[in-house]
C-alpha positions as CSV (number, residue, x, y, z in Angstrom):
1,M,54.5,-77.3,-119.7
2,V,57.0,-75.5,-117.3
3,T,57.8,-71.8,-118.2
4,M,60.0,-69.6,-116.4
5,T,58.4,-66.2,-115.3
6,K,58.7,-63.8,-112.4
7,E,55.6,-64.7,-110.7
8,P,54.5,-68.3,-110.1
9,Q,51.5,-69.4,-112.4
10,Q,49.3,-71.9,-112.5
11,V,49.7,-74.3,-115.5
12,E,46.5,-75.0,-117.1
13,E,45.8,-78.7,-117.8
14,I,44.8,-79.3,-121.3
15,S,43.0,-82.4,-122.2
16,Q,45.0,-83.1,-125.2
17,R,48.1,-82.6,-123.5
18,K,49.9,-85.9,-122.6
19,Y,53.1,-84.8,-121.2
20,Y,54.7,-81.8,-119.4
21,W,58.4,-80.8,-118.4
22,F,59.8,-80.7,-114.9
23,T,63.0,-80.1,-113.4
24,T,63.9,-83.4,-111.8
25,F,65.9,-84.2,-108.7
26,L,67.2,-87.4,-107.6
27,L,67.4,-88.1,-103.8
28,A,70.5,-90.6,-103.4
29,H,71.6,-92.2,-100.3
30,E,72.7,-90.3,-97.6
31,T,76.3,-89.6,-96.9
32,K,78.3,-90.8,-93.9
33,A,77.8,-87.5,-92.4
34,R,74.1,-88.2,-92.7
35,K,73.8,-85.3,-95.3
36,L,71.4,-85.6,-98.2
37,N,73.0,-86.4,-101.2
38,L,70.7,-84.8,-103.8
39,H,71.4,-84.4,-107.6
40,C,69.5,-82.3,-110.4
41,L,68.9,-84.4,-113.5
42,G,67.7,-81.5,-115.6
43,C,64.1,-81.5,-117.1
44,R,62.5,-84.5,-117.6
45,E,59.0,-85.2,-119.5
46,L,55.9,-86.2,-117.3
47,V,53.9,-88.6,-119.7
48,K,50.3,-88.8,-118.7
49,L,48.8,-92.2,-119.4
50,D,46.2,-92.6,-121.7
51,Y,44.7,-95.6,-119.9
52,E,43.0,-96.0,-116.6
53,K,45.3,-95.9,-113.5
54,P,45.1,-94.9,-109.9
55,T,44.4,-90.9,-109.5
56,H,47.3,-90.5,-107.4
57,I,49.8,-91.7,-110.2
58,R,50.0,-88.6,-112.0
59,G,52.1,-90.1,-115.0
60,V,55.4,-91.6,-115.8
61,I,58.9,-90.3,-116.5
62,E,61.9,-91.9,-118.0
63,F,64.7,-92.7,-115.5
64,N,67.6,-95.2,-116.3
65,G,66.1,-96.5,-119.5
66,S,62.7,-97.3,-117.9
67,Y,59.5,-95.6,-117.0
68,I,59.0,-95.0,-113.5
69,P,55.6,-93.7,-111.6
70,V,55.3,-90.3,-110.4
71,I,52.9,-90.0,-107.5
72,D,51.1,-87.2,-105.9
73,P,50.7,-87.9,-102.0
74,G,48.2,-84.8,-101.9
75,I,45.7,-86.8,-103.6
76,L,45.7,-89.6,-101.1
77,L,46.4,-87.6,-98.1
78,L,44.3,-84.5,-98.8
79,G,42.0,-85.5,-101.5
80,R,43.3,-83.0,-104.1
81,P,46.1,-83.0,-106.7
82,S,48.9,-80.6,-106.6
83,A,48.8,-77.6,-108.6
84,F,51.3,-77.7,-111.4
85,S,53.1,-74.4,-111.9
86,N,56.6,-73.2,-113.3
87,L,58.0,-73.9,-109.6
88,S,56.9,-77.4,-109.8
89,C,59.3,-80.1,-109.8
90,I,59.9,-83.9,-109.4
91,L,61.7,-85.6,-106.7
92,I,62.9,-89.2,-107.4
93,V,63.3,-91.3,-104.4
94,P,65.0,-94.5,-104.2
95,H,63.5,-97.5,-102.3
96,R,64.1,-101.1,-102.2
97,W,61.4,-104.0,-101.9
98,E,62.4,-107.6,-101.7
99,N,66.3,-106.9,-102.4
100,Q,65.3,-105.1,-105.5
101,Q,66.2,-101.5,-106.2
102,Y,63.0,-99.2,-107.4
103,Y,62.7,-95.5,-107.9
104,T,59.5,-93.5,-107.6
105,G,58.8,-89.9,-108.7
106,V,57.0,-87.6,-106.1
107,V,55.5,-84.2,-107.4
108,I,56.8,-81.2,-105.4
109,E,54.6,-78.1,-105.8
110,D,57.5,-75.7,-105.2
111,I,61.3,-76.0,-106.2
112,D,62.2,-73.9,-102.8
113,E,61.0,-76.8,-100.9
114,I,63.7,-79.1,-102.4
115,M,66.4,-76.6,-101.6
116,E,65.1,-76.5,-97.9
117,F,64.9,-80.2,-98.1
118,A,68.3,-80.6,-99.4
119,S,69.9,-78.1,-96.4
120,S,67.9,-79.8,-93.6
121,E,69.8,-81.4,-90.9
122,P,68.9,-85.2,-90.1
123,G,66.4,-85.6,-87.1
124,I,65.4,-82.0,-87.0
125,E,61.7,-81.5,-87.5
126,P,60.9,-79.6,-90.9
127,P,58.9,-76.3,-90.8
128,R,55.0,-76.5,-90.3
129,D,54.2,-74.7,-93.5
130,I,55.9,-77.5,-95.9
131,S,53.3,-79.0,-98.4
132,V,52.0,-82.5,-98.1
133,N,54.2,-83.9,-100.6
134,I,57.6,-83.0,-99.2
135,R,56.2,-83.7,-95.7
136,F,55.5,-87.1,-97.1
137,V,59.3,-87.4,-98.4
138,F,60.4,-86.1,-94.6
139,D,58.3,-88.7,-93.1
140,M,59.6,-91.5,-95.5
141,R,63.2,-90.6,-94.6
142,K,62.6,-91.3,-90.9
143,S,61.0,-94.6,-91.4
144,P,63.4,-96.5,-93.9
145,G,62.0,-100.1,-94.6
146,E,58.4,-98.8,-95.1
147,E,58.7,-98.9,-99.0
148,S,56.0,-101.6,-99.5
149,W,53.6,-98.6,-100.2
150,L,55.9,-97.3,-102.7
151,Y,56.7,-100.5,-104.4
152,E,52.6,-101.1,-104.7
153,N,52.8,-97.9,-107.0
154,H,54.8,-99.8,-109.5
155,R,52.7,-103.0,-109.3
156,M,49.5,-101.1,-109.7
157,L,50.8,-99.5,-112.9
158,D,52.2,-102.8,-114.5
159,I,48.6,-104.1,-113.7
160,C,46.9,-101.2,-115.2
161,R,49.5,-101.5,-118.2
162,N,48.9,-105.2,-118.8
163,E,45.0,-104.7,-118.6
164,N,45.2,-101.9,-121.2
165,Q,47.2,-104.1,-123.3
166,Q,44.9,-107.0,-123.1
167,E,42.1,-104.6,-124.3
168,Q,43.9,-103.3,-127.0
169,D,45.0,-107.1,-128.3
170,Y,41.3,-108.2,-127.8
171,I,40.0,-105.1,-130.1
172,A,42.9,-106.1,-132.6
173,F,41.8,-109.5,-132.6
174,K,38.1,-108.6,-133.2
175,L,39.2,-106.5,-136.0
176,I,41.1,-109.4,-137.7
177,C,38.2,-111.8,-137.1
178,S,35.6,-109.1,-138.8
179,E,37.9,-108.5,-141.9
180,K,38.0,-112.4,-142.3
181,M,34.5,-112.7,-142.0
182,V,34.0,-109.8,-144.9
183,N,36.7,-111.3,-147.0
184,A,35.1,-114.8,-146.8
């Protein structure tokens, strides 16, 4: 849960919680002047999945009528998850794969980094003290066409969702079979 206070606070993860609220931004295409086009989408709910998934996928958020994965590059690049606080937010990044448009959310630890990112000039190196997650977004901007890794997150999430559904279907089938044996 995100709460506004004067001081940043660590938001404790409670095992029963399956959702959190984050301010969400959409990184739209760059304008002709090569300025970033960043839109605030308001608060969105990050839903934690109750089935097995890759650890760097922190959950999903609803965007344009479907659920998209929210990744944490810190897990892959540093081996530790980003800390959620009242200053954390999610940046939705558009990308293409095989002529299809996809969107992936990236956890950003501090909303101030989004503001610095939005005001940055193209081609200028970002400050050294930025988090690994926003650096990931900067680097992604430098090499367009490298979106296959982002697409893989969608594919992995679909595979995990299908495996979970197969397990649930098998459990339901076994329950039906056991009820028929009892009733026979």
